[in-house]
All heavy atoms as an XYZ file, in Angstrom:
897
protein
N     105.182    117.868    105.645
C     103.945    118.315    106.290
C     103.732    117.540    107.552
O     104.120    116.386    107.703
C     102.734    118.026    105.365
C     102.573    119.023    104.228
S     101.099    118.673    103.192
C      99.776    118.880    104.345
N     103.074    118.194    108.478
C     102.764    117.552    109.755
C     101.408    116.823    109.639
O     100.576    117.116    108.782
C     102.725    118.614    110.844
C     104.025    119.438    110.954
C     104.105    120.267    112.129
N     103.887    119.518    113.353
C     104.844    118.746    113.884
N     105.990    118.685    113.353
N     104.571    118.126    115.021
N     101.162    115.942    110.587
C      99.911    115.196    110.623
C      98.708    116.134    110.643
O      97.761    115.944    109.860
C      99.854    114.259    111.837
C      98.549    113.540    112.070
C      98.221    112.603    110.915
C      98.604    112.751    113.405
N      98.752    117.154    111.471
C      97.582    118.096    111.601
C      97.338    118.801    110.288
O      96.190    119.157    109.974
C      97.811    119.075    112.730
O      98.968    119.795    112.537
N      98.383    119.029    109.454
C      98.182    119.639    108.173
C      97.500    118.695    107.194
O      96.626    119.079    106.471
C      99.547    120.100    107.603
C     100.130    121.273    108.399
C     101.528    121.612    107.951
O     102.412    120.728    107.889
O     101.779    122.813    107.689
N      97.940    117.421    107.197
C      97.246    116.422    106.344
C      95.749    116.340    106.727
O      94.899    116.214    105.867
C      97.936    115.040    106.475
C      99.218    114.896    105.743
C     100.391    114.800    106.451
C      99.238    114.936    104.372
C     101.573    114.674    105.773
C     100.461    114.799    103.678
C     101.649    114.630    104.418
O     102.806    114.525    103.714
N      95.486    116.403    108.020
C      94.118    116.327    108.504
C      93.304    117.560    108.188
O      92.096    117.583    108.297
C      94.110    116.052    109.988
C      94.580    114.697    110.407
C      94.782    114.606    111.906
C      93.599    113.591    109.902
N      93.956    118.673    107.754
C      93.276    119.875    107.415
C      93.096    120.088    105.939
O      92.589    121.145    105.486
C      94.106    121.066    107.972
O      94.177    121.026    109.366
N      93.481    119.083    105.101
C      93.340    119.210    103.649
C      91.851    119.002    103.338
O      91.213    118.031    103.825
C      94.151    118.099    102.950
C      93.821    118.040    101.459
C      95.672    118.376    103.132
N      91.280    119.890    102.514
C      89.873    119.769    102.156
C      89.698    118.784    100.928
O      89.898    119.131     99.770
C      89.464    121.205    101.749
C      90.739    121.808    101.239
C      91.833    121.161    102.040
N      89.418    117.545    101.271
C      89.195    116.542    100.243
C      87.785    116.665     99.659
O      86.842    117.063    100.344
C      89.418    115.142    100.789
C      90.858    114.918    101.146
C      91.337    115.029    102.443
C      91.768    114.533    100.151
C      92.666    114.794    102.755
C      93.094    114.324    100.429
C      93.536    114.470    101.708
O      94.871    114.260    102.001
N      87.602    116.302     98.417
C      86.296    116.327     97.808
C      85.381    115.296     98.457
O      85.811    114.179     98.767
C      86.368    115.968     96.312
C      87.130    116.977     95.406
C      87.172    116.450     93.999
C      86.469    118.331     95.483
N      84.155    115.699     98.710
C      83.178    114.811     99.315
C      82.091    114.479     98.276
O      81.580    115.380     97.628
C      82.486    115.505    100.497
C      81.327    114.857    101.157
C      81.755    113.571    101.916
C      80.559    115.794    102.066
N      81.847    113.166     98.122
C      80.719    112.740     97.280
C      79.638    112.154     98.135
O      79.928    111.410     99.079
C      81.242    111.677     96.275
C      82.206    112.219     95.215
C      82.628    111.141     94.244
O      82.372    109.921     94.492
O      83.280    111.488     93.292
N      78.410    112.470     97.772
C      77.260    111.920     98.570
C      76.111    111.631     97.577
O      75.894    112.327     96.650
C      76.788    112.952     99.618
N      75.464    110.514     97.860
C      74.306    110.160     97.075
C      73.287    109.333     97.930
O      73.685    108.679     98.882
C      74.694    109.383     95.813
C      75.443    108.085     96.072
C      75.818    107.412     94.795
O      75.141    107.540     93.746
N      76.929    106.688     94.794
N      72.045    109.428     97.533
C      71.020    108.617     98.140
C      70.680    107.514     97.174
O      70.484    107.754     95.981
C      69.751    109.467     98.450
O      70.139    110.478     99.382
C      68.688    108.581     99.035
N      70.728    106.235     97.664
C      70.599    105.121     96.776
C      69.460    104.192     97.316
O      69.457    103.866     98.505
C      71.898    104.277     96.743
C      71.765    103.075     95.860
C      73.030    105.188     96.276
N      68.583    103.808     96.409
C      67.547    102.830     96.758
C      68.133    101.435     96.669
O      68.534    101.016     95.614
C      66.353    102.986     95.851
C      65.156    102.167     96.296
C      63.861    102.473     95.489
O      64.058    102.863     94.297
O      62.816    102.219     95.974
N      68.203    100.759     97.840
C      68.816     99.415     97.831
C      67.784     98.313     97.719
O      68.147     97.135     97.454
C      69.688     99.219     99.095
C      68.860     99.443    100.345
C      70.864    100.187     99.053
C      69.567     99.104    101.621
N      66.508     98.677     97.917
C      65.381     97.744     97.759
C      64.176     98.665     97.622
O      64.258     99.832     97.942
C      65.227     96.828     98.955
N      63.035     98.157     97.175
C      61.880     98.962     97.065
C      61.550     99.729     98.410
O      61.476     99.079     99.454
C      60.749     98.002     96.668
C      61.466     96.901     95.969
C      62.754     96.742     96.734
N      61.547    101.051     98.301
C      61.261    101.878     99.474
C      62.277    101.801    100.573
O      61.997    102.066    101.751
C      59.835    101.629    100.010
C      58.816    102.068     99.054
O      58.984    103.044     98.309
O      57.717    101.413     98.999
N      63.478    101.357    100.267
C      64.567    101.262    101.283
C      65.770    102.001    100.750
O      66.375    101.625     99.700
C      64.933     99.777    101.516
O      65.933     99.713    102.491
N      66.143    103.081    101.419
C      67.167    103.985    100.929
C      68.362    104.071    101.886
O      68.151    103.986    103.154
C      66.589    105.388    100.729
C      65.466    105.399     99.730
C      64.183    105.056     99.948
C      65.579    105.747     98.369
N      63.437    105.199     98.774
C      64.280    105.637     97.811
C      66.624    106.176     97.573
C      64.022    105.914     96.465
C      66.355    106.477     96.229
C      65.082    106.347     95.696
N      69.530    104.313    101.383
C      70.734    104.599    102.223
C      71.436    105.828    101.633
O      71.237    106.202    100.469
C      71.707    103.437    102.252
C      71.088    102.240    102.984
C      72.257    103.071    100.930
N      72.209    106.446    102.471
C      73.049    107.592    102.047
C      74.474    107.110    101.958
O      74.999    106.619    102.953
C      72.973    108.777    103.054
C      71.660    109.581    102.961
C      70.504    108.759    102.933
N      69.227    109.425    102.964
C      68.135    108.681    103.029
N      68.182    107.395    103.112
N      66.962    109.277    103.007
N      75.037    107.196    100.794
C      76.465    106.800    100.603
C      77.260    108.030    100.461
O      76.988    108.947     99.723
C      76.612    105.968     99.341
C      75.962    104.624     99.439
C      76.213    103.743     98.269
N      75.573    102.468     98.417
C      75.192    101.656     97.457
N      75.456    101.978     96.190
N      74.675    100.522     97.754
N      78.379    108.079    101.247
C      79.297    109.231    101.214
C      80.683    108.697    101.083
O      81.040    107.595    101.517
C      79.143    110.081    102.500
C      77.786    110.774    102.544
C      79.343    109.276    103.785
N      81.565    109.513    100.458
C      82.951    109.096    100.213
C      83.842    110.299    100.045
O      83.433    111.373     99.615
C      83.011    108.213     98.973
N      85.094    110.079    100.368
C      86.182    110.931     99.954
C      86.989    110.187     98.910
O      87.850    109.409     99.240
C      87.128    111.278    101.160
C      86.520    112.252    102.130
C      86.242    111.919    103.421
C      86.234    113.576    101.713
C      85.712    112.793    104.341
C      85.663    114.465    102.648
C      85.404    114.101    103.917
O      84.881    114.973    104.792
N      86.648    110.316     97.641
C      87.264    109.503     96.578
C      88.735    109.736     96.424
O      89.442    108.863     95.836
C      86.501    109.936     95.317
C      85.952    111.244     95.610
C      85.693    111.288     97.103
N      89.306    110.774     96.942
C      90.717    111.051     96.838
C      91.537    110.269     97.891
O      92.789    110.290     97.858
C      91.015    112.579     96.926
C      90.380    113.322     95.795
C      90.375    114.806     96.044
O      90.016    115.261     97.173
O      90.705    115.516     95.080
N      90.839    109.615     98.796
C      91.497    108.824     99.827
C      91.160    107.336     99.638
O      90.016    107.012     99.328
C      91.111    109.257    101.257
C      91.532    110.680    101.659
C      90.859    111.060    102.959
C      93.053    110.690    101.811
N      92.096    106.459     99.862
C      91.819    105.006     99.674
C      90.816    104.463    100.647
O      90.879    104.755    101.848
C      93.187    104.343     99.821
C      94.005    105.312    100.652
C      93.474    106.684    100.282
N      89.808    103.710    100.175
C      88.839    103.032    100.990
C      88.152    103.956    101.993
O      87.883    103.563    103.128
C      89.476    101.871    101.757
C      90.063    100.837    100.848
O      89.367    100.516     99.771
O      91.180    100.321    101.086
N      87.898    105.153    101.580
C      87.280    106.129    102.459
C      85.854    106.454    102.011
O      85.549    107.409    101.322
C      88.189    107.418    102.490
S      87.932    108.359    104.008
N      84.951    105.497    102.418
C      83.572    105.605    102.049
C      82.751    104.821    103.104
O      83.253    104.011    103.836
C      83.300    104.996    100.681
C      83.840    103.601    100.562
N      83.159    102.486    100.936
C      85.057    103.135    100.119
C      83.893    101.362    100.734
N      84.995    101.762    100.245
N      81.468    105.188    103.192
C      80.584    104.520    104.138
C      79.140    104.824    103.698
O      78.909    105.597    102.800
C      80.855    104.977    105.588
O      80.110    104.154    106.500
C      80.478    106.419    105.825
N      78.235    104.160    104.369
C      76.810    104.447    104.095
C      76.020    104.247    105.362
O      76.426    103.537    106.299
C      76.273    103.549    102.981
C      76.231    102.065    103.323
C      75.679    101.281    102.150
O      76.027    101.485    100.997
O      74.855    100.303    102.443
N      74.848    104.877    105.438
C      73.965    104.775    106.572
C      72.557    105.244    106.131
O      72.444    105.921    105.108
C      74.428    105.638    107.727
N      71.551    104.909    106.909
C      70.198    105.334    106.572
C      70.099    106.833    106.792
O      69.473    107.534    106.002
C      69.209    104.535    107.458
C      67.800    105.121    107.285
C      69.241    103.095    107.099
N      70.683    107.340    107.835
C      70.647    108.745    108.211
C      71.921    109.466    107.712
O      73.034    109.000    108.039
C      70.506    108.942    109.766
C      70.496    110.379    110.120
C      69.244    108.226    110.234
N      71.743    110.533    106.990
C      72.914    111.247    106.385
C      73.904    111.645    107.420
O      75.115    111.497    107.235
C      72.437    112.429    105.563
C      73.500    113.296    104.953
C      74.355    112.492    103.978
C      72.932    114.527    104.295
N      73.454    112.232    108.518
C      74.354    112.748    109.552
C      75.242    111.603    110.121
O      76.396    111.806    110.435
C      73.621    113.444    110.658
C      72.989    114.782    110.244
C      71.660    114.644    109.480
O      71.202    113.507    109.226
O      71.107    115.665    109.112
N      74.640    110.439    110.273
C      75.391    109.268    110.779
C      76.450    108.853    109.722
O      77.580    108.516    110.112
C      74.478    108.091    111.109
C      73.605    108.381    112.275
C      72.569    107.273    112.530
O      72.635    106.246    111.820
O      71.742    107.437    113.414
N      76.097    108.893    108.471
C      77.047    108.621    107.442
C      78.214    109.568    107.388
O      79.381    109.148    107.275
C      76.382    108.567    106.069
N      77.930    110.828    107.553
C      78.992    111.837    107.562
C      79.928    111.700    108.736
O      81.137    111.838    108.572
C      78.371    113.229    107.511
C      77.678    113.598    106.134
C      76.903    114.922    106.297
C      78.705    113.687    105.057
N      79.393    111.428    109.959
C      80.233    111.219    111.078
C      81.136    110.018    110.907
O      82.305    110.066    111.230
C      79.419    111.120    112.377
C      78.903    112.439    112.966
C      77.963    112.174    114.167
C      80.032    113.299    113.371
N      80.513    108.960    110.426
C      81.363    107.738    110.184
C      82.454    108.005    109.146
O      83.532    107.489    109.245
C      80.429    106.568    109.738
N      82.083    108.759    108.100
C      83.092    109.080    107.059
C      84.218    109.939    107.651
O      85.393    109.685    107.314
C      82.391    109.850    105.919
C      83.363    110.189    104.726
C      83.819    108.912    104.090
C      82.606    111.038    103.767
N      83.892    110.911    108.470
C      84.969    111.694    109.157
C      85.883    110.834    109.999
O      87.085    111.005    109.962
C      84.367    112.811    109.972
C      83.897    114.023    109.144
C      85.004    114.534    108.240
O      86.023    115.031    108.737
O      84.844    114.462    107.014
N      85.310    109.880    110.755
C      86.121    108.974    111.520
C      87.048    108.194    110.638
O      88.245    108.077    110.907
C      85.254    108.000    112.268
C      84.810    108.439    113.640
C      84.233    107.344    114.481
N      83.152    106.609    113.867
C      81.870    107.010    113.803
N      81.497    108.138    114.353
N      80.928    106.278    113.218
N      86.525    107.702    109.525
C      87.310    106.906    108.587
C      88.394    107.775    107.955
O      89.539    107.329    107.777
C      86.432    106.278    107.513
C      87.255    105.478    106.539
C      86.521    104.463    105.815
N      85.863    103.502    106.744
C      85.252    102.438    106.359
N      85.162    102.166    105.078
N      84.664    101.660    107.209
N      88.066    109.013    107.589
C      89.068    109.919    106.941
C      90.221    110.140    107.930
O      91.361    109.993    107.557
C      88.409    111.249    106.608
C      89.413    112.283    106.009
C      88.761    113.620    105.788
N      88.436    114.266    107.071
C      89.354    114.970    107.801
N      90.551    115.159    107.400
N      88.975    115.533    108.899
N      89.941    110.460    109.160
C      90.949    110.732    110.165
C      91.811    109.507    110.400
O      93.027    109.527    110.402
C      90.320    111.263    111.453
C      89.722    112.662    111.199
C      91.350    111.339    112.583
C      88.806    113.182    112.214
N      91.155    108.352    110.650
C      91.863    107.119    110.903
C      92.765    106.735    109.698
O      93.883    106.252    109.861
C      90.872    105.992    111.250
C      90.164    106.215    112.576
C      88.979    105.342    112.780
O      88.540    104.675    111.856
O      88.408    105.431    113.901
N      92.231    106.915    108.450
C      93.001    106.591    107.293
C      94.235    107.477    107.165
O      95.352    106.989    106.891
C      92.105    106.767    105.995
O      91.044    105.823    106.044
C      92.869    106.548    104.733
N      94.094    108.749    107.368
C      95.210    109.668    107.237
C      96.254    109.410    108.323
O      97.433    109.344    108.036
C      94.717    111.133    107.277
C      93.948    111.432    105.987
C      95.927    112.088    107.443
C      93.252    112.774    105.978
N      95.808    109.172    109.594
C      96.753    108.858    110.653
C      97.523    107.556    110.365
O      98.737    107.507    110.541
C      95.971    108.771    112.027
C      96.874    108.189    113.088
C      95.457    110.135    112.450
N      96.800    106.556    109.845
C      97.444    105.293    109.528
C      98.494    105.496    108.410
O      99.589    105.068    108.474
C      96.445    104.249    109.114
C      97.084    102.909    108.741
C      96.008    101.855    108.340
N      94.776    102.323    107.657
C      94.748    102.705    106.379
N      95.834    102.695    105.630
N      93.605    103.099    105.844
N      98.069    106.201    107.345
C      98.966    106.426    106.211
C     100.235    107.191    106.609
O     101.339    106.811    106.235
C      98.234    107.134    105.099
C      97.133    106.306    104.416
S      96.217    107.177    103.141
C      97.467    107.157    101.834
N     100.068    108.283    107.393
C     101.186    109.057    107.801
C     102.102    108.249    108.708
O     103.350    108.229    108.572
C     100.742    110.350    108.487
C     101.892    111.088    109.165
C     100.061    111.303    107.486
N     101.501    107.486    109.631
C     102.254    106.628    110.546
C     103.048    105.520    109.827
O     104.108    105.109    110.291
N     102.530    105.098    108.656
C     103.249    104.050    107.880
C     104.290    104.689    106.916
O     104.908    104.001    106.164
C     102.265    103.210    107.088
C     101.378    102.367    107.958
C     100.239    101.682    107.179
O      99.935    102.038    106.043
N      99.655    100.677    107.773
N     104.407    105.998    106.933
C     105.321    106.651    106.067
C     104.829    106.793    104.632
O     105.626    107.004    103.734
N     103.553    106.665    104.450
C     102.936    106.718    103.113
C     101.812    107.789    103.154
O     100.616    107.427    103.123
C     102.388    105.362    102.716
C     101.768    105.349    101.365
O     102.184    106.102    100.478
N     100.794    104.503    101.121
N     102.181    109.055    103.253
C     101.138    110.063    103.430
C     100.206    110.180    102.258
O     100.585    109.839    101.124
C     101.956    111.387    103.588
C     103.332    111.115    103.008
C     103.529    109.618    103.178
N      98.984    110.653    102.516
C      97.969    110.773    101.447
C      98.345    111.873    100.472
O      99.136    112.782    100.762
C      96.727    111.075    102.175
C      97.155    111.799    103.443
C      98.449    111.132    103.784
N      97.712    111.860     99.311
C      97.813    112.925     98.336
C      97.298    114.229     98.934
O      96.439    114.197     99.794
C      97.076    112.573     97.087
N      97.868    115.291     98.490
C      97.420    116.628     98.945
C      96.980    117.439     97.728
O      97.731    118.175     97.139
C      98.609    117.365     99.687
C      98.146    118.730    100.187
C      99.128    116.492    100.842
N      95.724    117.220     97.331
C      95.243    117.906     96.087
C      94.991    119.390     96.259
O      94.866    120.161     95.287
C      93.979    117.147     95.777
C      93.494    116.627     97.098
C      94.737    116.321     97.881
N      94.852    119.838     97.467
C      94.647    121.241     97.817
C      95.420    121.578     99.089
O      95.644    120.678     99.908
C      93.151    121.537     98.028
C      92.341    121.571     96.705
C      90.874    121.382     96.944
N      90.496    120.002     97.307
C      90.578    118.930     96.471
N      91.026    119.098     95.257
N      90.200    117.726     96.872
N      95.754    122.859     99.265
C      96.501    123.185    100.517
C      95.599    123.019    101.750
O      94.387    123.150    101.675
C      96.895    124.659    100.278
C      96.042    125.148     99.199
C      95.563    123.972     98.398
N      96.228    122.736    102.890
C      95.481    122.624    104.152
C      94.725    123.892    104.470
O      95.208    125.032    104.183
C      96.527    122.330    105.187
C      97.725    121.927    104.449
C      97.650    122.536    103.071
N      93.571    123.787    105.126
C      92.792    124.948    105.595
C      93.500    125.512    106.806
O      93.871    124.785    107.737
C      91.376    124.584    105.860
C      90.559    123.999    104.722
C      89.244    123.486    105.209
C      90.404    125.033    103.626
N      93.643    126.823    106.902
C      94.334    127.431    108.043
C      93.442    127.470    109.283
O      93.926    127.406    110.390
C      94.707    128.855    107.675
C      95.779    128.975    106.707
C      96.192    130.401    106.452
N      97.150    130.516    105.416
C      97.630    131.627    104.944
N      97.202    132.743    105.426
N      98.452    131.636    103.979
N      92.146    127.524    109.090
C      91.226    127.634    110.190
C      90.621    126.361    110.645
O      89.618    126.316    111.389
C      90.124    128.709    109.907
C      89.288    128.308    108.709
O      89.624    127.335    108.003
O      88.288    129.002    108.475
N      91.198    125.218    110.258
C      90.725    123.932    110.609
C      91.287    123.479    111.975
O      92.435    123.744    112.275
C      91.113    122.922    109.562
S      90.431    121.277    109.818
N      90.444    122.806    112.771
C      90.896    122.287    114.027
C      90.714    120.780    114.033
O      89.626    120.283    114.403
C      90.127    122.927    115.183
C      90.586    122.467    116.586
O      91.379    121.538    116.697
O      90.125    123.121    117.534
N      91.722    120.035    113.574
C      91.561    118.595    113.417
C      91.180    117.827    114.710
O      90.417    116.835    114.635
C      92.908    118.114    112.927
C      93.600    119.307    112.362
C      93.011    120.465    113.131
N      91.667    118.277    115.841
C      91.327    117.612    117.129
C      89.853    117.766    117.410
O      89.196    116.900    117.873
C      92.252    118.167    118.270
N      89.287    118.979    117.176
C      87.882    119.242    117.413
C      87.083    118.325    116.483
O      86.088    117.709    116.936
C      87.562    120.725    117.171
C      86.115    121.054    117.440
C      85.577    121.385    118.626
C      85.043    121.039    116.460
N      84.200    121.604    118.464
C      83.875    121.381    117.163
C      84.990    120.768    115.099
C      82.641    121.511    116.523
C      83.744    120.869    114.462
C      82.599    121.246    115.160
N      87.416    118.272    115.231
C      86.687    117.447    114.251
C      86.739    115.990    114.711
O      85.758    115.282    114.725
C      87.269    117.591    112.844
C      86.609    116.597    111.936
C      87.070    119.018    112.333
N      87.916    115.541    115.179
C      88.076    114.151    115.618
C      87.174    113.886    116.839
O      86.553    112.810    116.926
C      89.520    113.880    115.951
N      87.134    114.803    117.781
C      86.237    114.615    118.944
C      84.801    114.523    118.492
O      84.056    113.677    119.000
C      86.440    115.793    119.926
C      87.726    115.679    120.693
C      87.829    116.833    121.712
N      89.144    116.850    122.327
C      90.235    117.507    121.893
N      90.055    118.276    120.791
N      91.359    117.432    122.465
N      84.338    115.396    117.630
C      82.964    115.385    117.162
C      82.614    114.119    116.443
O      81.511    113.632    116.489
C      82.665    116.615    116.230
C      82.654    117.936    116.887
C      81.397    118.206    117.614
N      80.287    118.293    116.666
C      79.038    118.300    117.045
N      78.727    118.202    118.273
N      78.107    118.342    116.125
N      83.605    113.566    115.721
C      83.387    112.318    114.947
C      83.465    111.054    115.768
O      83.184    109.979    115.282
C      84.390    112.301    113.790
N      83.892    111.173    117.029
C      84.004    110.034    117.884
C      85.221    109.189    117.677
O      85.211    107.999    117.876
N      86.290    109.806    117.266
C      87.587    109.114    117.028
C      88.205    108.693    118.426
O      87.985    109.366    119.430
C      88.590    110.039    116.259
C      89.918    109.454    116.183
C      88.010    110.332    114.867
N      88.898    107.608    118.398
C      89.526    107.105    119.628
C      90.358    108.153    120.318
O      91.060    108.927    119.657
C      90.365    105.864    119.349
N      90.346    108.149    121.635
C      91.110    109.185    122.403
C      92.605    109.131    122.134
O      93.271    110.166    122.206
C      90.852    109.008    123.895
O      91.182    107.708    124.326
N      93.130    107.966    121.807
C      94.560    107.870    121.506
C      94.937    108.665    120.273
O      95.975    109.292    120.206
C      95.006    106.390    121.312
C      94.820    105.538    122.535
C      93.431    105.000    122.700
O      92.625    105.016    121.734
O      93.026    104.610    123.821
N      94.043    108.633    119.255
C      94.286    109.395    118.036
C      94.133    110.865    118.325
O      94.932    111.674    117.802
C      93.355    108.901    116.935
C      93.692    107.516    116.547
C      93.416    109.836    115.710
C      92.764    106.871    115.458
N      93.183    111.264    119.104
C      93.016    112.664    119.483
C      94.210    113.165    120.189
O      94.724    114.258    119.906
C      91.735    112.854    120.273
C      90.494    112.581    119.427
C      91.633    114.282    120.834
C      89.193    112.484    120.175
N      94.802    112.380    121.125
C      95.949    112.734    121.822
C      97.176    112.919    120.859
O      97.938    113.857    121.028
C      96.299    111.750    122.901
N      97.239    112.058    119.878
C      98.286    112.135    118.884
C      98.163    113.475    118.083
O      99.149    114.144    117.824
C      98.211    110.932    117.924
C      99.222    110.880    116.865
C     100.626    110.690    117.399
C      98.870    109.734    115.893
N      96.907    113.768    117.695
C      96.690    115.054    116.962
C      97.045    116.240    117.844
O      97.732    117.202    117.370
C      95.229    115.137    116.502
C      94.927    113.994    115.494
C      94.938    116.500    115.891
C      93.425    113.771    115.261
N      96.651    116.237    119.116
C      97.000    117.345    120.000
C      98.519    117.469    120.156
O      99.039    118.607    120.125
C      96.360    117.128    121.359
C      94.903    117.449    121.382
O      94.448    118.263    120.571
O      94.156    116.910    122.242
N      99.216    116.353    120.306
C     100.675    116.437    120.460
C     101.330    116.970    119.168
O     102.237    117.765    119.183
C     101.285    115.050    120.710
C     101.157    114.653    122.143
C     102.065    113.445    122.464
N     101.993    112.343    121.561
C     101.162    111.324    121.681
N     100.313    111.249    122.669
N     101.142    110.328    120.763
N     100.754    116.574    118.003
C     101.302    117.029    116.712
C     101.135    118.532    116.583
O     102.060    119.236    116.118
C     100.596    116.329    115.596
C     101.089    116.858    114.222
O     102.146    116.487    113.836
O     100.362    117.698    113.634
N     100.010    119.035    117.056
C      99.755    120.500    116.918
C     100.734    121.307    117.745
O     101.075    122.400    117.361
C      98.326    120.814    117.343
C      97.362    120.358    116.277
C      95.945    120.569    116.623
N      95.705    121.704    117.521
C      94.564    121.927    118.094
N      93.562    121.173    117.893
N      94.418    122.986    118.872
N     101.203    120.766    118.840
C     102.193    121.503    119.609
C     103.600    121.323    119.066
O     104.519    122.036    119.418
C     102.199    121.040    121.116
O     102.609    119.704    121.192
C     100.847    121.197    121.748
N     103.762    120.261    118.201
C     105.052    120.050    117.554
C     106.023    119.297    118.477
O     107.221    119.199    118.082
N     105.597    118.747    119.532
C     106.486    118.096    120.452
C     106.015    116.642    120.707
O     104.836    116.389    120.956
C     106.553    118.825    121.811
C     107.004    120.227    121.693
S     108.668    120.417    121.102
C     109.591    119.848    122.471
N     106.958    115.735    120.618
C     106.764    114.335    120.952
C     107.921    113.911    121.843
O     109.044    114.009    121.417
C     106.635    113.471    119.696
C     106.436    111.994    120.080
C     105.459    113.917    118.847
N     107.634    113.524    123.047
C     108.718    113.082    123.989
C     109.746    114.183    124.123
O     110.954    113.892    124.178
C     109.374    111.785    123.531
C     108.380    110.632    123.490
O     107.470    110.644    124.284
O     108.556    109.709    122.655
N     109.294    115.456    124.175
C     110.216    116.550    124.422
C     111.040    116.956    123.233
O     111.925    117.788    123.363
N     110.766    116.442    122.053
C     111.528    116.835    120.880
C     110.544    117.158    119.734
O     109.421    116.674    119.659
C     112.482    115.728    120.452
C     111.805    114.428    120.107
C     112.880    113.349    119.725
N     112.218    112.117    119.584
C     111.596    111.708    118.468
N     111.589    112.471    117.440
N     111.042    110.506    118.418
N     111.007    117.989    118.817
C     110.188    118.281    117.674
C     110.207    117.128    116.739
O     111.197    116.500    116.496
C     110.723    119.565    116.986
C     109.834    120.071    115.917
C     110.069    121.558    115.753
N     109.067    122.117    114.824
C     107.873    122.530    115.146
N     107.466    122.399    116.373
N     107.108    123.022    114.282
N     109.044    116.780    116.186
C     108.955    115.627    115.340
C     107.889    115.869    114.240
O     107.103    116.766    114.434
C     108.528    114.394    116.166
C     108.859    113.073    115.477
O     108.978    113.035    114.270
O     109.044    112.113    116.242
N     107.865    115.095    113.210
C     106.848    115.274    112.159
C     105.638    114.405    112.396
O     104.726    114.422    111.672
C     107.468    114.904    110.764
C     108.261    116.037    110.217
O     108.050    117.158    110.599
N     109.150    115.722    109.275
N     105.649    113.538    113.433
C     104.571    112.641    113.678
C     104.328    112.391    115.099
O     104.830    112.421    116.015
C     104.759    111.372    112.881
C     103.556    110.394    113.018
C     102.300    110.781    112.592
C     103.712    109.189    113.568
C     101.236    109.910    112.702
C     102.639    108.332    113.718
C     101.445    108.697    113.263
O     100.392    107.818    113.381
């Protein structure tokens, strides 16, 4: 599989609101099928954006290390990983890597990463 396909896998999302002190709440979100892929924030939307950044960074790191993540479901065909990465505020170097992967060319040759 290519990097962009791993980034298009629909992983299960868990979310909960947790009271951490009297009248003080946070939103905890996680992709339990990915290692260390969880975060929390007071505002749900901020937690979700941070989780997407972490998901993308985790998958890119795992694929780059030759240890790709589990693929519990097939990749979504209509997913645009570069768009998701831009919306989540992922580093431009990672976005460029995703864009290169989508074209299938790295340094003028076809590559898996």
